[in-house]
PAZALO-657224 format. One record per residue: residue number from 1; x, y, z of N, C-alpha, C in turn; residue in one letter. Coordinates in nm, 3 decimals, always signed. Layout:
BEGIN
<i = NUM, n_X = X, n_Y = Y, n_Z = Z, ca_X = X, ca_Y = Y, ca_Z = Z, c_X = X, c_Y = Y, c_Z = Z, aa = A> $
...
This chain:
BEGIN
<i = 1, n_X = -16.548, n_Y = -5.898, n_Z = -13.044, ca_X = -16.681, ca_Y = -5.846, ca_Z = -13.064, c_X = -16.783, c_Y = -5.921, c_Z = -12.979, aa = M> $
<i = 2, n_X = -16.760, n_Y = -6.048, n_Z = -12.956, ca_X = -16.859, ca_Y = -6.129, ca_Z = -12.882, c_X = -16.893, c_Y = -6.073, c_Z = -12.744, aa = L> $
<i = 3, n_X = -16.797, n_Y = -6.021, n_Z = -12.666, ca_X = -16.835, ca_Y = -5.968, ca_Z = -12.534, c_X = -16.934, c_Y = -5.852, c_Z = -12.542, aa = P> $
<i = 4, n_X = -16.939, n_Y = -5.783, n_Z = -12.656, ca_X = -17.029, ca_Y = -5.668, ca_Z = -12.668, c_X = -17.168, c_Y = -5.705, c_Z = -12.718, aa = L> $
<i = 5, n_X = -17.188, n_Y = -5.830, n_Z = -12.760, ca_X = -17.319, ca_Y = -5.869, ca_Z = -12.812, c_X = -17.428, c_Y = -5.864, c_Z = -12.706, aa = L> $
<i = 6, n_X = -17.392, n_Y = -5.883, n_Z = -12.579, ca_X = -17.493, ca_Y = -5.869, ca_Z = -12.473, c_X = -17.547, c_Y = -5.726, c_Z = -12.468, aa = D> $
<i = 7, n_X = -17.461, n_Y = -5.627, n_Z = -12.490, ca_X = -17.508, ca_Y = -5.488, ca_Z = -12.494, c_X = -17.601, c_Y = -5.465, c_Z = -12.613, aa = L> $
<i = 8, n_X = -17.567, n_Y = -5.523, n_Z = -12.727, ca_X = -17.653, ca_Y = -5.511, ca_Z = -12.845, c_X = -17.789, c_Y = -5.573, c_Z = -12.816, aa = I> $
<i = 9, n_X = -17.791, n_Y = -5.688, n_Z = -12.751, ca_X = -17.917, ca_Y = -5.753, ca_Z = -12.714, c_X = -18.001, c_Y = -5.663, c_Z = -12.623, aa = Y> $
<i = 10, n_X = -17.937, n_Y = -5.601, n_Z = -12.525, ca_X = -18.009, ca_Y = -5.511, ca_Z = -12.434, c_X = -18.067, c_Y = -5.390, c_Z = -12.511, aa = E> $
<i = 11, n_X = -17.994, n_Y = -5.341, n_Z = -12.609, ca_X = -18.044, ca_Y = -5.231, ca_Z = -12.692, c_X = -18.164, c_Y = -5.277, c_Z = -12.772, aa = I> $
<i = 12, n_X = -18.159, n_Y = -5.398, n_Z = -12.825, ca_X = -18.276, ca_Y = -5.452, ca_Z = -12.898, c_X = -18.398, c_Y = -5.462, c_Z = -12.807, aa = L> $
<i = 13, n_X = -18.378, n_Y = -5.506, n_Z = -12.683, ca_X = -18.489, ca_Y = -5.510, ca_Z = -12.587, c_X = -18.544, c_Y = -5.371, c_Z = -12.561, aa = L> $
<i = 14, n_X = -18.455, n_Y = -5.273, n_Z = -12.553, ca_X = -18.498, ca_Y = -5.135, ca_Z = -12.529, c_X = -18.575, c_Y = -5.080, c_Z = -12.648, aa = E> $
<i = 15, n_X = -18.530, n_Y = -5.113, n_Z = -12.769, ca_X = -18.603, ca_Y = -5.071, ca_Z = -12.889, c_X = -18.744, c_Y = -5.129, c_Z = -12.885, aa = I> $
<i = 16, n_X = -18.755, n_Y = -5.258, n_Z = -12.855, ca_X = -18.886, ca_Y = -5.322, ca_Z = -12.848, c_X = -18.973, c_Y = -5.255, c_Z = -12.741, aa = Y> $
<i = 17, n_X = -18.914, n_Y = -5.229, n_Z = -12.623, ca_X = -18.989, ca_Y = -5.167, ca_Z = -12.514, c_X = -19.044, c_Y = -5.031, c_Z = -12.556, aa = R> $
<i = 18, n_X = -18.963, n_Y = -4.951, n_Z = -12.621, ca_X = -19.006, ca_Y = -4.817, ca_Z = -12.661, c_X = -19.106, c_Y = -4.820, c_Z = -12.776, aa = R> $
<i = 19, n_X = -19.081, n_Y = -4.904, n_Z = -12.874, ca_X = -19.168, ca_Y = -4.909, ca_Z = -12.992, c_X = -19.304, c_Y = -4.969, c_Z = -12.958, aa = V> $
<i = 20, n_X = -19.304, n_Y = -5.074, n_Z = -12.876, ca_X = -19.431, ca_Y = -5.139, ca_Z = -12.841, c_X = -19.502, c_Y = -5.067, c_Z = -12.726, aa = S> $
<i = 21, n_X = -19.432, n_Y = -4.969, n_Z = -12.666, ca_X = -19.487, ca_Y = -4.888, ca_Z = -12.556, c_X = -19.536, c_Y = -4.976, c_Z = -12.440, aa = K> $
<i = 22, n_X = -19.458, n_Y = -5.078, n_Z = -12.407, ca_X = -19.492, ca_Y = -5.163, ca_Z = -12.294, c_X = -19.460, c_Y = -5.088, c_Z = -12.165, aa = T> $
<i = 23, n_X = -19.513, n_Y = -5.137, n_Z = -12.058, ca_X = -19.487, ca_Y = -5.077, ca_Z = -11.927, c_X = -19.363, c_Y = -5.136, c_Z = -11.861, aa = N> $
<i = 24, n_X = -19.290, n_Y = -5.219, n_Z = -11.934, ca_X = -19.170, ca_Y = -5.280, ca_Z = -11.879, c_X = -19.068, c_Y = -5.172, c_Z = -11.845, aa = A> $
<i = 25, n_X = -18.995, n_Y = -5.196, n_Z = -11.738, ca_X = -18.892, ca_Y = -5.103, ca_Z = -11.694, c_X = -18.767, c_Y = -5.125, c_Z = -11.779, aa = V> $
<i = 26, n_X = -18.705, n_Y = -5.017, n_Z = -11.820, ca_X = -18.583, ca_Y = -5.026, ca_Z = -11.900, c_X = -18.473, c_Y = -5.092, c_Z = -11.818, aa = S> $
<i = 27, n_X = -18.398, n_Y = -5.178, n_Z = -11.882, ca_X = -18.284, ca_Y = -5.243, ca_Z = -11.816, c_X = -18.156, c_Y = -5.165, c_Z = -11.841, aa = R> $
<i = 28, n_X = -18.162, n_Y = -5.064, n_Z = -11.925, ca_X = -18.045, ca_Y = -4.980, ca_Z = -11.952, c_X = -18.045, c_Y = -4.861, c_Z = -11.858, aa = L> $
<i = 29, n_X = -17.928, n_Y = -4.814, n_Z = -11.817, ca_X = -17.922, ca_Y = -4.697, ca_Z = -11.730, c_X = -17.977, c_Y = -4.572, c_Z = -11.800, aa = P> $
<i = 30, n_X = -18.029, n_Y = -4.482, n_Z = -11.722, ca_X = -18.079, ca_Y = -4.354, ca_Z = -11.774, c_X = -17.971, c_Y = -4.287, c_Z = -11.857, aa = Q> $
<i = 31, n_X = -18.007, n_Y = -4.242, n_Z = -11.978, ca_X = -17.913, ca_Y = -4.173, ca_Z = -12.064, c_X = -17.814, c_Y = -4.262, c_Z = -12.137, aa = G> $
<i = 32, n_X = -17.835, n_Y = -4.392, n_Z = -12.133, ca_X = -17.742, ca_Y = -4.486, ca_Z = -12.197, c_X = -17.736, c_Y = -4.462, c_Z = -12.347, aa = F> $
<i = 33, n_X = -17.613, n_Y = -4.461, n_Z = -12.400, ca_X = -17.589, ca_Y = -4.454, ca_Z = -12.544, c_X = -17.464, c_Y = -4.535, c_Z = -12.574, aa = R> $
<i = 34, n_X = -17.469, n_Y = -4.608, n_Z = -12.684, ca_X = -17.353, ca_Y = -4.685, ca_Z = -12.726, c_X = -17.317, c_Y = -4.643, c_Z = -12.868, aa = L> $
<i = 35, n_X = -17.191, n_Y = -4.608, n_Z = -12.886, ca_X = -17.138, ca_Y = -4.583, ca_Z = -13.019, c_X = -17.033, c_Y = -4.689, c_Z = -13.043, aa = T> $
<i = 36, n_X = -17.054, n_Y = -4.767, n_Z = -13.149, ca_X = -16.965, ca_Y = -4.879, ca_Z = -13.180, c_X = -16.885, c_Y = -4.847, c_Z = -13.305, aa = L> $
<i = 37, n_X = -16.754, n_Y = -4.856, n_Z = -13.292, ca_X = -16.663, ca_Y = -4.841, ca_Z = -13.405, c_X = -16.612, c_Y = -4.982, c_Z = -13.435, aa = Y> $
<i = 38, n_X = -16.654, n_Y = -5.035, n_Z = -13.547, ca_X = -16.627, ca_Y = -5.173, ca_Z = -13.580, c_X = -16.542, c_Y = -5.181, c_Z = -13.706, aa = L> $
<i = 39, n_X = -16.435, n_Y = -5.255, n_Z = -13.698, ca_X = -16.348, ca_Y = -5.275, ca_Z = -13.813, c_X = -16.343, c_Y = -5.424, c_Z = -13.844, aa = S> $
<i = 40, n_X = -16.369, n_Y = -5.458, n_Z = -13.970, ca_X = -16.365, ca_Y = -5.597, ca_Z = -14.015, c_X = -16.281, c_Y = -5.604, c_Z = -14.142, aa = V> $
<i = 41, n_X = -16.231, n_Y = -5.723, n_Z = -14.173, ca_X = -16.151, ca_Y = -5.739, ca_Z = -14.294, c_X = -16.236, c_Y = -5.731, c_Z = -14.419, aa = N> $
<i = 42, n_X = -16.348, n_Y = -5.805, n_Z = -14.421, ca_X = -16.435, ca_Y = -5.808, ca_Z = -14.538, c_X = -16.580, c_Y = -5.790, c_Z = -14.494, aa = T> $
<i = 43, n_X = -16.665, n_Y = -5.754, n_Z = -14.588, ca_X = -16.806, ca_Y = -5.739, ca_Z = -14.557, c_X = -16.866, c_Y = -5.871, c_Z = -14.510, aa = E> $
<i = 44, n_X = -16.813, n_Y = -5.983, n_Z = -14.557, ca_X = -16.860, ca_Y = -6.114, ca_Z = -14.514, c_X = -16.835, c_Y = -6.136, c_Z = -14.365, aa = Q> $
<i = 45, n_X = -16.727, n_Y = -6.078, n_Z = -14.312, ca_X = -16.699, ca_Y = -6.089, ca_Z = -14.168, c_X = -16.810, c_Y = -6.023, c_Z = -14.086, aa = D> $
<i = 46, n_X = -16.869, n_Y = -5.920, n_Z = -14.139, ca_X = -16.977, ca_Y = -5.851, ca_Z = -14.070, c_X = -17.104, c_Y = -5.935, c_Z = -14.068, aa = L> $
<i = 47, n_X = -17.122, n_Y = -6.023, n_Z = -14.165, ca_X = -17.242, ca_Y = -6.106, ca_Z = -14.170, c_X = -17.252, c_Y = -6.197, c_Z = -14.049, aa = Q> $
<i = 48, n_X = -17.141, n_Y = -6.236, n_Z = -13.991, ca_X = -17.143, ca_Y = -6.316, ca_Z = -13.870, c_X = -17.201, c_Y = -6.241, c_Z = -13.751, aa = G> $
<i = 49, n_X = -17.204, n_Y = -6.110, n_Z = -13.761, ca_X = -17.258, ca_Y = -6.025, ca_Z = -13.655, c_X = -17.378, c_Y = -5.946, c_Z = -13.707, aa = F> $
<i = 50, n_X = -17.465, n_Y = -6.010, n_Z = -13.784, ca_X = -17.575, ca_Y = -5.939, ca_Z = -13.849, c_X = -17.669, c_Y = -5.869, c_Z = -13.751, aa = D> $
<i = 51, n_X = -17.665, n_Y = -5.909, n_Z = -13.625, ca_X = -17.746, ca_Y = -5.844, ca_Z = -13.523, c_X = -17.705, c_Y = -5.697, c_Z = -13.505, aa = L> $
<i = 52, n_X = -17.579, n_Y = -5.667, n_Z = -13.528, ca_X = -17.528, ca_Y = -5.531, ca_Z = -13.505, c_X = -17.584, c_Y = -5.432, c_Z = -13.607, aa = I> $
<i = 53, n_X = -17.569, n_Y = -5.457, n_Z = -13.739, ca_X = -17.629, ca_Y = -5.361, ca_Z = -13.833, c_X = -17.781, c_Y = -5.357, c_Z = -13.823, aa = P> $
<i = 54, n_X = -17.843, n_Y = -5.471, n_Z = -13.794, ca_X = -17.988, ca_Y = -5.473, ca_Z = -13.779, c_X = -18.032, c_Y = -5.382, c_Z = -13.664, aa = R> $
<i = 55, n_X = -17.960, n_Y = -5.386, n_Z = -13.554, ca_X = -17.992, ca_Y = -5.299, ca_Z = -13.440, c_X = -17.973, c_Y = -5.153, c_Z = -13.479, aa = T> $
<i = 56, n_X = -17.868, n_Y = -5.123, n_Z = -13.552, ca_X = -17.844, ca_Y = -4.986, ca_Z = -13.599, c_X = -17.961, c_Y = -4.939, c_Z = -13.687, aa = Y> $
<i = 57, n_X = -18.004, n_Y = -5.024, n_Z = -13.780, ca_X = -18.114, ca_Y = -4.985, ca_Z = -13.870, c_X = -18.245, c_Y = -4.967, c_Z = -13.794, aa = F> $
<i = 58, n_X = -18.271, n_Y = -5.048, n_Z = -13.691, ca_X = -18.392, ca_Y = -5.030, ca_Z = -13.610, c_X = -18.387, c_Y = -4.895, c_Z = -13.537, aa = Y> $
<i = 59, n_X = -18.272, n_Y = -4.863, n_Z = -13.481, ca_X = -18.259, ca_Y = -4.734, ca_Z = -13.412, c_X = -18.281, c_Y = -4.619, c_Z = -13.508, aa = C> $
<i = 60, n_X = -18.227, n_Y = -4.631, n_Z = -13.628, ca_X = -18.247, ca_Y = -4.527, ca_Z = -13.730, c_X = -18.395, c_Y = -4.517, c_Z = -13.768, aa = S> $
<i = 61, n_X = -18.457, n_Y = -4.631, n_Z = -13.793, ca_X = -18.597, ca_Y = -4.634, ca_Z = -13.835, c_X = -18.688, c_Y = -4.568, c_Z = -13.732, aa = K> $
<i = 62, n_X = -18.665, n_Y = -4.598, n_Z = -13.605, ca_X = -18.752, ca_Y = -4.545, ca_Z = -13.499, c_X = -18.695, c_Y = -4.419, c_Z = -13.434, aa = Y> $
<i = 63, n_X = -18.591, n_Y = -4.364, n_Z = -13.490, ca_X = -18.529, ca_Y = -4.240, ca_Z = -13.444, c_X = -18.492, c_Y = -4.246, c_Z = -13.296, aa = Q> $
<i = 64, n_X = -18.425, n_Y = -4.352, n_Z = -13.259, ca_X = -18.379, ca_Y = -4.371, ca_Z = -13.122, c_X = -18.229, c_Y = -4.343, c_Z = -13.116, aa = L> $
<i = 65, n_X = -18.191, n_Y = -4.259, n_Z = -13.024, ca_X = -18.051, ca_Y = -4.216, ca_Z = -13.013, c_X = -17.977, c_Y = -4.298, c_Z = -12.907, aa = D> $
<i = 66, n_X = -17.990, n_Y = -4.431, n_Z = -12.913, ca_X = -17.922, ca_Y = -4.514, ca_Z = -12.814, c_X = -17.810, c_Y = -4.598, c_Z = -12.874, aa = I> $
<i = 67, n_X = -17.801, n_Y = -4.603, n_Z = -13.007, ca_X = -17.697, ca_Y = -4.684, ca_Z = -13.070, c_X = -17.654, c_Y = -4.622, c_Z = -13.202, aa = F> $
<i = 68, n_X = -17.525, n_Y = -4.595, n_Z = -13.212, ca_X = -17.465, ca_Y = -4.546, ca_Z = -13.336, c_X = -17.358, c_Y = -4.645, c_Z = -13.377, aa = K> $
<i = 69, n_X = -17.341, n_Y = -4.659, n_Z = -13.507, ca_X = -17.248, ca_Y = -4.757, ca_Z = -13.560, c_X = -17.165, c_Y = -4.695, c_Z = -13.672, aa = L> $
<i = 70, n_X = -17.035, n_Y = -4.721, n_Z = -13.667, ca_X = -16.944, ca_Y = -4.682, ca_Z = -13.772, c_X = -16.862, c_Y = -4.806, c_Z = -13.807, aa = F> $
<i = 71, n_X = -16.851, n_Y = -4.836, n_Z = -13.936, ca_X = -16.783, ca_Y = -4.959, ca_Z = -13.980, c_X = -16.671, c_Y = -4.926, c_Z = -14.077, aa = V> $
<i = 72, n_X = -16.563, n_Y = -4.997, n_Z = -14.060, ca_X = -16.451, ca_Y = -4.990, ca_Z = -14.155, c_X = -16.429, c_Y = -5.130, c_Z = -14.209, aa = R> $
<i = 73, n_X = -16.436, n_Y = -5.144, n_Z = -14.341, ca_X = -16.408, ca_Y = -5.271, ca_Z = -14.408, c_X = -16.272, c_Y = -5.255, c_Z = -14.476, aa = V> $
<i = 74, n_X = -16.175, n_Y = -5.334, n_Z = -14.432, ca_X = -16.039, ca_Y = -5.322, ca_Z = -14.486, c_X = -16.029, c_Y = -5.363, c_Z = -14.632, aa = S> $
<i = 75, n_X = -16.094, n_Y = -5.474, n_Z = -14.665, ca_X = -16.082, ca_Y = -5.528, ca_Z = -14.801, c_X = -16.222, c_Y = -5.549, c_Z = -14.858, aa = K> $
<i = 76, n_X = -16.262, n_Y = -5.463, n_Z = -14.949, ca_X = -16.392, ca_Y = -5.481, ca_Z = -15.011, c_X = -16.485, c_Y = -5.364, c_Z = -14.989, aa = G> $
<i = 77, n_X = -16.613, n_Y = -5.388, n_Z = -15.019, ca_X = -16.711, ca_Y = -5.282, ca_Z = -15.016, c_X = -16.764, c_Y = -5.250, c_Z = -14.878, aa = G> $
<i = 78, n_X = -16.813, n_Y = -5.130, n_Z = -14.866, ca_X = -16.873, ca_Y = -5.081, ca_Z = -14.742, c_X = -17.020, c_Y = -5.123, c_Z = -14.738, aa = Q> $
<i = 79, n_X = -17.069, n_Y = -5.172, n_Z = -14.624, ca_X = -17.212, ca_Y = -5.207, ca_Z = -14.614, c_X = -17.300, c_Y = -5.084, c_Z = -14.639, aa = P> $
<i = 80, n_X = -17.404, n_Y = -5.102, n_Z = -14.717, ca_X = -17.494, ca_Y = -4.992, ca_Z = -14.752, c_X = -17.567, c_Y = -4.940, c_Z = -14.628, aa = A> $
<i = 81, n_X = -17.575, n_Y = -4.808, n_Z = -14.619, ca_X = -17.654, ca_Y = -4.744, ca_Z = -14.514, c_X = -17.588, c_Y = -4.732, c_Z = -14.379, aa = G> $
<i = 82, n_X = -17.463, n_Y = -4.776, n_Z = -14.366, ca_X = -17.392, ca_Y = -4.766, ca_Z = -14.238, c_X = -17.279, c_Y = -4.666, c_Z = -14.255, aa = I> $
<i = 83, n_X = -17.268, n_Y = -4.569, n_Z = -14.163, ca_X = -17.159, ca_Y = -4.471, ca_Z = -14.174, c_X = -17.023, c_Y = -4.538, c_Z = -14.175, aa = P> $
<i = 84, n_X = -16.934, n_Y = -4.482, n_Z = -14.255, ca_X = -16.801, ca_Y = -4.539, ca_Z = -14.274, c_X = -16.701, c_Y = -4.477, c_Z = -14.177, aa = K> $
<i = 85, n_X = -16.625, n_Y = -4.561, n_Z = -14.114, ca_X = -16.511, ca_Y = -4.517, ca_Z = -14.034, c_X = -16.397, c_Y = -4.497, c_Z = -14.133, aa = L> $
<i = 86, n_X = -16.348, n_Y = -4.375, n_Z = -14.144, ca_X = -16.258, ca_Y = -4.339, ca_Z = -14.254, c_X = -16.118, c_Y = -4.401, c_Z = -14.246, aa = Q> $
<i = 87, n_X = -16.071, n_Y = -4.427, n_Z = -14.126, ca_X = -15.935, ca_Y = -4.480, ca_Z = -14.116, c_X = -15.923, c_Y = -4.568, c_Z = -13.992, aa = S> $
<i = 88, n_X = -15.805, n_Y = -4.625, n_Z = -13.977, ca_X = -15.779, ca_Y = -4.709, ca_Z = -13.859, c_X = -15.798, c_Y = -4.627, c_Z = -13.731, aa = R> $
<i = 89, n_X = -15.826, n_Y = -4.695, n_Z = -13.623, ca_X = -15.841, ca_Y = -4.627, ca_Z = -13.495, c_X = -15.704, c_Y = -4.607, c_Z = -13.432, aa = L> $
<i = 90, n_X = -15.635, n_Y = -4.504, n_Z = -13.478, ca_X = -15.507, ca_Y = -4.470, ca_Z = -13.417, c_X = -15.529, c_Y = -4.353, c_Z = -13.321, aa = D> $
<i = 91, n_X = -15.424, n_Y = -4.307, n_Z = -13.259, ca_X = -15.436, ca_Y = -4.201, ca_Z = -13.158, c_X = -15.500, c_Y = -4.075, c_Z = -13.214, aa = A> $
<i = 92, n_X = -15.463, n_Y = -4.035, n_Z = -13.335, ca_X = -15.518, ca_Y = -3.912, ca_Z = -13.394, c_X = -15.668, c_Y = -3.928, c_Z = -13.424, aa = A> $
<i = 93, n_X = -15.705, n_Y = -4.043, n_Z = -13.480, ca_X = -15.846, ca_Y = -4.068, ca_Z = -13.510, c_X = -15.929, c_Y = -4.071, c_Z = -13.381, aa = Q> $
<i = 94, n_X = -15.877, n_Y = -4.136, n_Z = -13.277, ca_X = -15.950, ca_Y = -4.143, ca_Z = -13.150, c_X = -15.965, c_Y = -4.005, c_Z = -13.087, aa = L> $
<i = 95, n_X = -15.861, n_Y = -3.922, n_Z = -13.097, ca_X = -15.870, ca_Y = -3.787, ca_Z = -13.042, c_X = -15.980, c_Y = -3.708, c_Z = -13.113, aa = A> $
<i = 96, n_X = -15.993, n_Y = -3.724, n_Z = -13.245, ca_X = -16.101, ca_Y = -3.656, ca_Z = -13.318, c_X = -16.238, c_Y = -3.709, c_Z = -13.277, aa = R> $
<i = 97, n_X = -16.247, n_Y = -3.839, n_Z = -13.259, ca_X = -16.376, ca_Y = -3.901, ca_Z = -13.224, c_X = -16.426, c_Y = -3.853, c_Z = -13.088, aa = I> $
<i = 98, n_X = -16.337, n_Y = -3.849, n_Z = -12.991, ca_X = -16.385, ca_Y = -3.817, ca_Z = -12.855, c_X = -16.388, c_Y = -3.668, c_Z = -12.826, aa = I> $
<i = 99, n_X = -16.335, n_Y = -3.587, n_Z = -12.914, ca_X = -16.335, ca_Y = -3.443, ca_Z = -12.893, c_X = -16.477, c_Y = -3.391, c_Z = -12.872, aa = S> $
<i = 100, n_X = -16.499, n_Y = -3.329, n_Z = -12.759, ca_X = -16.629, ca_Y = -3.270, ca_Z = -12.728, c_X = -16.735, c_Y = -3.370, c_Z = -12.688, aa = G> $
<i = 101, n_X = -16.701, n_Y = -3.497, n_Z = -12.676, ca_X = -16.798, ca_Y = -3.599, ca_Z = -12.636, c_X = -16.794, c_Y = -3.619, c_Z = -12.485, aa = Q> $
<i = 102, n_X = -16.907, n_Y = -3.653, n_Z = -12.428, ca_X = -16.914, ca_Y = -3.685, ca_Z = -12.286, c_X = -16.910, c_Y = -3.838, c_Z = -12.272, aa = N> $
<i = 103, n_X = -16.791, n_Y = -3.894, n_Z = -12.281, ca_X = -16.773, ca_Y = -4.038, ca_Z = -12.276, c_X = -16.747, c_Y = -4.080, c_Z = -12.133, aa = I> $
<i = 104, n_X = -16.832, n_Y = -4.169, n_Z = -12.082, ca_X = -16.814, ca_Y = -4.215, ca_Z = -11.945, c_X = -16.737, c_Y = -4.346, c_Z = -11.939, aa = T> $
<i = 105, n_X = -16.751, n_Y = -4.429, n_Z = -12.042, ca_X = -16.685, ca_Y = -4.559, ca_Z = -12.044, c_X = -16.647, c_Y = -4.595, c_Z = -12.186, aa = T> $
<i = 106, n_X = -16.526, n_Y = -4.648, n_Z = -12.203, ca_X = -16.482, ca_Y = -4.698, ca_Z = -12.333, c_X = -16.448, c_Y = -4.845, c_Z = -12.317, aa = A> $
<i = 107, n_X = -16.510, n_Y = -4.928, n_Z = -12.399, ca_X = -16.482, ca_Y = -5.071, ca_Z = -12.399, c_X = -16.403, c_Y = -5.103, c_Z = -12.526, aa = L> $
<i = 108, n_X = -16.293, n_Y = -5.175, n_Z = -12.511, ca_X = -16.207, ca_Y = -5.208, ca_Z = -12.623, c_X = -16.204, c_Y = -5.359, c_Z = -12.637, aa = V> $
<i = 109, n_X = -16.233, n_Y = -5.407, n_Z = -12.758, ca_X = -16.237, ca_Y = -5.551, ca_Z = -12.781, c_X = -16.182, c_Y = -5.580, c_Z = -12.920, aa = C> $
<i = 110, n_X = -16.072, n_Y = -5.651, n_Z = -12.927, ca_X = -16.015, ca_Y = -5.683, ca_Z = -13.057, c_X = -15.891, c_Y = -5.767, c_Z = -13.043, aa = G> $
<i = 111, n_X = -15.809, n_Y = -5.764, n_Z = -13.143, ca_X = -15.684, ca_Y = -5.840, ca_Z = -13.139, c_X = -15.592, c_Y = -5.778, c_Z = -13.034, aa = S> $
<i = 112, n_X = -15.495, n_Y = -5.854, n_Z = -12.985, ca_X = -15.404, ca_Y = -5.797, ca_Z = -12.885, c_X = -15.335, c_Y = -5.669, c_Z = -12.931, aa = P> $
<i = 113, n_X = -15.295, n_Y = -5.663, n_Z = -13.059, ca_X = -15.231, ca_Y = -5.542, ca_Z = -13.111, c_X = -15.328, c_Y = -5.424, c_Z = -13.108, aa = E> $
<i = 114, n_X = -15.452, n_Y = -5.446, n_Z = -13.155, ca_X = -15.550, ca_Y = -5.339, ca_Z = -13.156, c_X = -15.584, c_Y = -5.295, c_Z = -13.013, aa = M> $
<i = 115, n_X = -15.602, n_Y = -5.392, n_Z = -12.924, ca_X = -15.631, ca_Y = -5.359, ca_Z = -12.784, c_X = -15.522, c_Y = -5.271, c_Z = -12.726, aa = N> $
<i = 116, n_X = -15.397, n_Y = -5.300, n_Z = -12.759, ca_X = -15.285, ca_Y = -5.223, ca_Z = -12.707, c_X = -15.286, c_Y = -5.081, c_Z = -12.763, aa = N> $
<i = 117, n_X = -15.296, n_Y = -5.067, n_Z = -12.893, ca_X = -15.292, ca_Y = -4.934, ca_Z = -12.956, c_X = -15.413, c_Y = -4.851, c_Z = -12.913, aa = V> $
<i = 118, n_X = -15.532, n_Y = -4.906, n_Z = -12.930, ca_X = -15.654, ca_Y = -4.832, ca_Z = -12.899, c_X = -15.667, c_Y = -4.811, c_Z = -12.748, aa = V> $
<i = 119, n_X = -15.642, n_Y = -4.917, n_Z = -12.671, ca_X = -15.654, ca_Y = -4.907, ca_Z = -12.525, c_X = -15.563, c_Y = -4.802, c_Z = -12.466, aa = G> $
<i = 120, n_X = -15.435, n_Y = -4.804, n_Z = -12.506, ca_X = -15.340, ca_Y = -4.705, ca_Z = -12.453, c_X = -15.374, c_Y = -4.563, c_Z = -12.497, aa = N> $
<i = 121, n_X = -15.418, n_Y = -4.548, n_Z = -12.621, ca_X = -15.457, ca_Y = -4.415, ca_Z = -12.668, c_X = -15.576, c_Y = -4.362, c_Z = -12.589, aa = S> $
<i = 122, n_X = -15.675, n_Y = -4.448, n_Z = -12.566, ca_X = -15.792, ca_Y = -4.405, ca_Z = -12.490, c_X = -15.758, c_Y = -4.377, c_Z = -12.344, aa = L> $
<i = 123, n_X = -15.668, n_Y = -4.454, n_Z = -12.287, ca_X = -15.626, ca_Y = -4.428, ca_Z = -12.149, c_X = -15.563, c_Y = -4.290, c_Z = -12.139, aa = I> $
<i = 124, n_X = -15.481, n_Y = -4.254, n_Z = -12.238, ca_X = -15.421, ca_Y = -4.120, ca_Z = -12.238, c_X = -15.526, c_Y = -4.010, c_Z = -12.253, aa = E> $
<i = 125, n_X = -15.629, n_Y = -4.036, n_Z = -12.333, ca_X = -15.732, ca_Y = -3.936, ca_Z = -12.360, c_X = -15.840, c_Y = -3.928, c_Z = -12.253, aa = L> $
<i = 126, n_X = -15.877, n_Y = -4.043, n_Z = -12.197, ca_X = -15.991, ca_Y = -4.047, ca_Z = -12.104, c_X = -15.953, c_Y = -4.077, c_Z = -11.960, aa = L> $
<i = 127, n_X = -15.837, n_Y = -4.136, n_Z = -11.940, ca_X = -15.797, ca_Y = -4.178, ca_Z = -11.806, c_X = -15.824, c_Y = -4.327, c_Z = -11.788, aa = G> $
<i = 128, n_X = -15.740, n_Y = -4.390, n_Z = -11.710, ca_X = -15.744, ca_Y = -4.535, ca_Z = -11.690, c_X = -15.877, c_Y = -4.583, c_Z = -11.633, aa = R> $
<i = 129, n_X = -15.939, n_Y = -4.507, n_Z = -11.547, ca_X = -16.062, ca_Y = -4.553, ca_Z = -11.481, c_X = -16.181, c_Y = -4.564, c_Z = -11.576, aa = E> $
<i = 130, n_X = -16.174, n_Y = -4.503, n_Z = -11.693, ca_X = -16.288, ca_Y = -4.507, ca_Z = -11.787, c_X = -16.267, c_Y = -4.603, c_Z = -11.904, aa = R> $
<i = 131, n_X = -16.152, n_Y = -4.668, n_Z = -11.911, ca_X = -16.121, ca_Y = -4.756, ca_Z = -12.024, c_X = -16.113, c_Y = -4.900, c_Z = -11.975, aa = V> $
<i = 132, n_X = -16.186, n_Y = -4.988, n_Z = -12.041, ca_X = -16.187, ca_Y = -5.129, ca_Z = -12.006, c_X = -16.153, c_Y = -5.210, c_Z = -12.130, aa = H> $
<i = 133, n_X = -16.047, n_Y = -5.289, n_Z = -12.122, ca_X = -16.006, ca_Y = -5.373, ca_Z = -12.233, c_X = -16.061, c_Y = -5.512, c_Z = -12.207, aa = I> $
<i = 134, n_X = -16.147, n_Y = -5.555, n_Z = -12.299, ca_X = -16.216, ca_Y = -5.684, ca_Z = -12.282, c_X = -16.135, c_Y = -5.797, c_Z = -12.341, aa = L> $
């Protein structure tokens, strides 16, 4: 998850730029959108990344379509107000997620087993040039 925190930071800067209506130039590419599918063991694991749900809630509050978040908690309760990822990210789930989406880049970051399963499934669905395993 840590390699993706820089993207979350850039989204926070973009939220500030849009909400405060500054004349600063956006550092994100035109049309940028990030959808994050995050799986953690417990809700406490998510607390270490509190910047992520906070960014999601800011985007929701200001109706900005630049960041979507789906969370799966393996053991315990689901965080309030965040859409739930219904199952593990296997090939079938990924096929449903990307169906009809215009995905230009997929970044995969997790355990070696998850990177292998998710990365290979996305390579089959999107092509090797659009999938990056971090």
